[in-house]
N, C-alpha and C positions, 0 to 999 in steps of 0.2 A: 177569265180563263184561269184554271188552276195551274200552279207551277208544276212542271215536270220534274220529278225527283230522280237525279242521276247520281249513282255512286261510282266514283272514279278510283281505280286502283293503279298504282304505279310508284316509281321511285320517289324518294323524298324530294319535296319542292326546294329544299336547300342544297340538293346535290348538284355537282357540276355536270354539264353535258346537255345534249340536245333534247333528250326525252323530258327532262325536268323543265326545260325552257318551253317546250311545246305545251306541257301540262299547265304551266303558269299562264301562258297566253290564252289557252282555252278557257281557263277559269276567269281570268281578268276580263275577257271580252264576251263572256257568255250572255246571251240575250235575257231580258227580264223574265221571260216565261220559263227559263231553265234554272233550276237550283242544283248546283253541283257540290257534293261532299267528297273530299279526298281522303283516301286511306293510304298511308305510306307502307309499301310492301318491301322496300329495300333501301339500305343506306350503306355507305362505305364503312369498312371496319373489318375486324376479325371474323372468321367463320362463325364463331360462337355468337358474336354480337349480331351478325346478319340473321342468324337463326332466331334470336330473340325478337328482332324487329319483325320478321315474317310471322312468328308465332303470335305476337300482339296484333298484327294486321289481321290474321285469320280470326282471332277472337272478336275483334271489333267488327269485322265483316259479318260474322255469324250473328252478332248482337243486333246490328242494324237491319239485316235481312229479316230477322225474326220479330223485331219490335217497331219497325218503321215501314211506311209505304214507299217502296223503291220501284221506279218504273223501268229503269235501264241500268245495267251494270257495264261500265266502260273500262276495259282493261288494257293497259299499255304493256306491250311485251317487247323484249329485246332478243338477245341470243344467250348462249351459255345457260347458267342456272335459272335465268329468268323464264325460260321455256317451261320448266317443271313447276316453278312457283305459280305461274299464271294458269297452267293446266289444272292445278289443284283448285285455284280460285274459280275456274270455269265450272268444275264439277260441283263445287259448293253452290254456285249460282243456279245450276241446273236442278239441284235437289230442291231449291226453293222456287223452282219454275219461273226464274227471272230471265228476260232476254239479255243476251250478252253481245256487246260490241267489242270485238278484239281489234286492237290498234297496233299494227306491227311497225317496229323501228329498227330491228336488228340488222346491222350491216353484214354480219357473218352468220345469220340464221342458217343459211344453206350449208355452211361448214360444220356447225354443230349437229345439224339434223343428219347429214350424210354419215357421220361417225357413229350414230346410235344403232343399236341392234334392231333388226327388222320388226320385232314384236313391239318395241318401244315406239318406233316410227308409226306403226299401225294404231297404237293407242292414242298417240298425239293427233294423228289424222282424224280419228273418230271424234275426239274432243273438239277439234277446230271445226269439223263439219257440222257440229251441233250449234255453233254460234250463229245467231240470227244475222249478224253483220260482221264483216271482216275487212277492216281498212288497211290498204296497202299504199305505199308512197308513190308508186309509178306503175306504168303499164308492164314493164319488164318484171317487176315483183308480182304483179297480178298473174302473169303467165307462169311464174315459178310456183306460186302456191296452188294454182289450179292444176298444174301438171303433176307436181310432186306430192301434194297432200290431198289430191282428188277433191278439191273444194268445188262447189257449184259456182259457176261464173256469176250467176245472179246474186249470190251472197257476198261477192267481193266488190268493195267500193274503192275506187282510186281517189285518194284525197292527199295531195302533196302537202308537205309540211308548210304551215303558215309562217308569215313573217310580219313583224311590226315595222312598217316602212316609215322612214323619216319623212317629214313634210317638206324639207328642203335639202338639197345636196350642194356641195361646194363647186366653185369654178376651179377646175384643175389645170387651166391653161398656163403655159410658161413657167412650169415648175423647174426650179434650178436643181433640186434634189428629188430623186425618185424613190418612193417607198414601196417595197414589195412586202406584202403581209400574208402571214399564215395564221389561221386560228383553228385549233383542234388539239387533240391529245398527241403529244410529241412521241413519235415511235414509228415502227416499220409500217404498220397498216396504213397510216395517213401519209406515208411517203416523205416524212420529215428529213431523213438522212439523204434521200435522193435529192431533195430540194437544196440542201446545204452543198452537196457535191456539184450540183448544176450551177449554183451561184458562184462557186469557185472557178468554174469553167468560163465565166463571162470574160470578155476582153478587159484588159486592165483599165482602159480609158472609161469604160462604162461603170466599173466597180467604184471608181473614184467619186462618182456622184449618185451612187445607188446604195441603199441600205436594205437589209433583210431583217424583218421583225417577226419573231415567232411568239404567239400568245397561246398558252395552254399548259396543262400539267403533263405528267408522264415521264419519259426518259430524258429529262432535261440535261442531267449531268453527262450522259453519253453523247448527246447532241453537242453540248458545249465542248467536249473533248475532241469531237470530230472537227468542229469549226476551228478550234485552236490548232489542230494538226494540219489544217489547210491554210493557216495564216489568216484566218478570217475573224479572229477574236474581236477586232475593232469595228468590223462591218456587220456583224450579226448580233442582234439584240434579243435576249430571252426575257420575256415579261412574266412567265409563269401564268397561272390561271388569273384572269381578270374579270371584274364585274361587268355587267351589261352596259353600265355607264362608261366605263373605261374602254370597252370594246367599241362603242359608238364613237368615242373620241379618236380611237385608233383608225377606224374606217373612214372617218372624216378627213384625216390627214393622209390616208393611203392613196396610191396610184394604181396598183395592181394587186389582185387577190389570187393566191396560189394554194391549191389543195391537190397534190398529186397522189391520191389514195389508191390502194390496191382493192379494197372492198368498201362499199358504202350502201346505205339505204337511200336517203335523199338528204344530204348534209344541210342542216339549218344554217351553218356558217356561210355556205355559198349563197343561199337566199338572202341573208343579211347583207352580204357584200354587194350583190346585184341591186338590192334596194338602195344602197349608197352610191349607185351609178358607177360601180367598179367593173372593169373587164376582169374576167376570170380565166385563169389557166388551171385546167383540171384534167381528170382522166375519165374515159367513157365506161365507168363502172356503176352498178346499181341504177338508180334513177337519174344520174347526172346527165347522160346524153339526151334525155328528154327535155332538159332545161337549158343546158349549155350547148350551143351550136357553134362549131368552129367558123370563125370569120364573120359571125353575125353578132354574137354577144360575148365571145370569149375564144379561147383556143383549147383544143383537146389534144393530149399527148398520151402515148402508150405508157401504162404503169411500168415503172422501173427503167424506162428509156431516158437516161440522164442527158444524152445528147439532144434529143427532141425537146426536153424540158428547158435546157440552156438556150436553144434556138428560139423557143417561144418567148422566154424572158427577154432575150436580146432584141427581138423584134418589137416588143411592146415598150421597152425602155427607149429604143431609138425613134420609134414612130409615134409622135404625139397625136397626130390626126387619127390614126387607127385606134389608139388607146382610148381617146375620147369618144369616138364613134361606137366602139364596142361597149363602153360603159353606159352610154346613153341608151343604147338598145337594150342592154341588160335591165336597166331600170324599168323600161316600158314592158318588157317581157314578164317581169316578176310582179307587176302591179295587181294582176288578177289573184295572186296568192296572198294578198293582204289579209291579216287576221280577221278583219271586219267581214270580209266576204266568206272566209272559212267558218265563222261563227254562225252565219245564216245557214250555210250548207249543213253544218253539224247539227243545228237545231232541227232541221228537216229530217235528218237521219234518226235522231233521238225519237221524234214523234212517230216516224214510220215503224221503228222497232218496238215502241211502247204498245203497239197494237197486238203484239204477241203476248203481252202480259195478261 
């Protein structure tokens, strides 16, 4: 059988964040009959630098489409400027009559889209309607895109983010110190400041044997200042952005994972934490409530409700039996999302779309 040639467009594989992580997992675990080439359409830096990166990406894209046999174009899209960059890429693929698989990740796509002029919305809708496949991370996002961009439900594919599950998880019984862990961009959208305030509200006796660890880039200095103002400087640790190896070490030692976001797609960090058999405290935004179910594999709190967040933390710190039960169930629930299963599903999607070529 000939290899299926897939051209993947998305952010730099060296970039921080969930999109690049998903791209790397897809490439690493692609089946033998799938050959994936990646084109970097975005990288961190100045506006001028990002413009140069995208310009080079378009040139490479045009060259490959005109000189190579490409069966499917797989485009990863977020929010903000990514929407326009990827719309341009779609139009180029359409010109060459190539089937397009759009893969949405944007936690705040709906925010960006709602602010656009009506004519721009109509243009984007027309572009996305022409994509042969449109991957969304959850049922709630499927409903959003079908209703707001008038996509055909048959064109929309629900494919939750995959995760690389560890083969073994630690025994977390009889821990003398409890570690609460946050992984993500430090800032308002991820609820980082709410988390620090909620931690400050814990009873004194609990804080004596509990520590809060935050891993991720973003507004670290602002968060550190908040922690210091609440007399938490010695109890809250900021690691900055960490590698996947360091992340695994962190989750190995953790007891509870917390992500009190205001907007999300389907955070890879939650999937990774559940894979490590950790109970999750999160908010019912984006695709999260389709994965995290209160009192089954975690606890859900209202975004911005610091009291609820404190109470959820207090409960899991105090109740080891509940903590271990929720974590064990979380691991079982996330096993179907192992990247090996996702690779098989994605290969099927590629083959079905290649029929349009």
